[in-house]
N, C-alpha and C positions, 0 to 999 in steps of 0.2 A: 474356515475357522471352526474348530471343534466346539462341541456343546459346552464343555468345561470352560473354555476361554470366553465364550459368549456370556456365561454367567458372571465372569469376573469384570466384564466391560460394563461401564455405566450406561444407562439408557441414552440414546442419542440426544434427547432434549437436555438432559443434565450435562452431557459431554459438551454440547454447544454452549450452554450457560457458563460452564467452567472456563471454556476457552474464550469467552467474551469478557473475562476479568481484565482490569486495566493493565495488569503486569504482562499478561500474555499479549494484549493488543499493543502495548509499548514495544514488546520484543518483535512482533511481526511487522509493525510499522517501521521500526528501525531497520529491519532487514530490507524492506521495500525501498526505503529512502537510500540506504547505503548502497544497495545494488544498482540503483538508477543514477544517483547523483555523485557518489563518492567511491565507485567500484574499484578504482585504481589506488585508493588510499587506505593506509592502515592507521588506526587510531589507538591511543592508549586506553587501557581499561577505564581509567578515570573519565576520559572524554566520552567514551561510549556510555558510561553510566550516567553522565550529566545529560547527554542527548536523550537517553531513555527516560530520565526523570521528567524532562520537558514533555515527552510524549505521553507518559503516564498521567501527568497533570492535564494534558489536553483531553484524554479520554475520560478521566475522572469528572471533568466539567461538562462532558457531553451528555445530553439526555437520551440519545439513541446511539448506542455504541457501534452497531453494525453500519449505520449510515455515516457515522463519524469516520470509521476506517475507510469506507469506500470514498468518501469525500477527500480524506487525507491522501489516498493513493492517486486520485484524480489531480489533486494539487501538485503532487510530486511529478506526475507526467507533464503537467503544464510547465513546471519549472524546468524539467529536462528539455522540453521543446524550446522554451525561451532561451536556455543556455546554448542550444544547438544553433539558434538563429543569430547569435552574437559571435563576432569574430574572436574576441577575447573576453571571456567571462568566467570568473572563478567564484565559487561560493566560499564563504567563510567556513570554518570548521562547524560540524554538526551541533556542537554544544552552544555555539553562538547563533547559527542560522535557525535552529529550532526553538530558540528562546522566545517565549511569547512577548517579551519586552523589546526584542530586536525587530523593529517595524520594517526593515528592509529585507527581512528574511521570510520565514514561513508565514508569519502573520499577513504579509502583503499578498500572499497567494489566495487568501480568502476572497478578496475582491476579484481576482482573476476568475475563480470558479463561479462567483455570483454573476459575473458578466456572461459566462458560458451558459449558466442556467437561465438567465434572462433571454439570451438568444434562442435557447431551446423552446421557449414559449412561442416564438414566431417561426422558428425553423425546426420542426420536430426531427430528432435524430442528429442534431448538430453535435459533433464530437462524441457521439454516443458510444463509440468504440472505446473511449477512455473508461466509461462506466462499465462496459463489458469486461475489460481487462481487470479493473479494480474489483468488481464483483466476483470474478472467478478466482482472483488471488485470495479474497476473503473466504470463499468456499473451500479452496484448496487448503488454506491454513486450518480450517475446522476439521476437514476430512480429506487428507491427501489421497488422490486417486488418479489413475490414468484416464478415467472417464471425464473428470473435470478438465484435465489438460486437453483432451480431444474436443470436448464441447467448446472450450474457449477458442481453440484453433479453428474449428468449423465456423463459429460465429464471426470471428475476425476476418476469415477468408470471405465469407458471405458478404461482409460489410466492406470488402475491398480495403481492409486495413492491415494488410500483411506486414507493414512496417512495424506495427506494434507487437507482432509475434515475438520478435527478438527480445523486446523489453519484458514481455510476459515470461518467456523462458529464462531470462536472466534472473528475474525475481524468484522464480520457482527453484532454480539451481541454488541461489543464495539461501533461500529458506531451507532447502534440504541438506546442503553440504557445508555451507560456510559457518553459519551461526546457530546450529542446533545444539 
């Protein structure tokens, strides 16, 4: 990047703060959930808008937005794995499933993640690969780079969690090409 372009770019700290606003978090959270849970489905603009409204509310109510996004991603991964374990399981539309008042949807996954975190107290590293994927998705959303992709790949391979690589690449593809 030339010197003139560097002068136009905000300092990294300000860039990261701007990217942690609730509207941006709602967008990247929607991309993550859509890529992993509803990748084969198309939704109306109205339905997507309603789903994002629920997510924006979720992040607005969070005291630590970075942690909230990482926890959100982990809860989506837990949901994806839950659905994969069921013979026939279909999620309601995102506008319903992400609604905080729909207790059989996203709100239910809070307990799932709490159970994982409780297990992690006794079994260090339990499902830590979910956190690795979620954290690298967060990092990539702030500063997209091949280095972050490679770092996540290497960590997941080292953790023998190659099965999550496809989910990571799917979310990155979605972030880059589907809903930008």
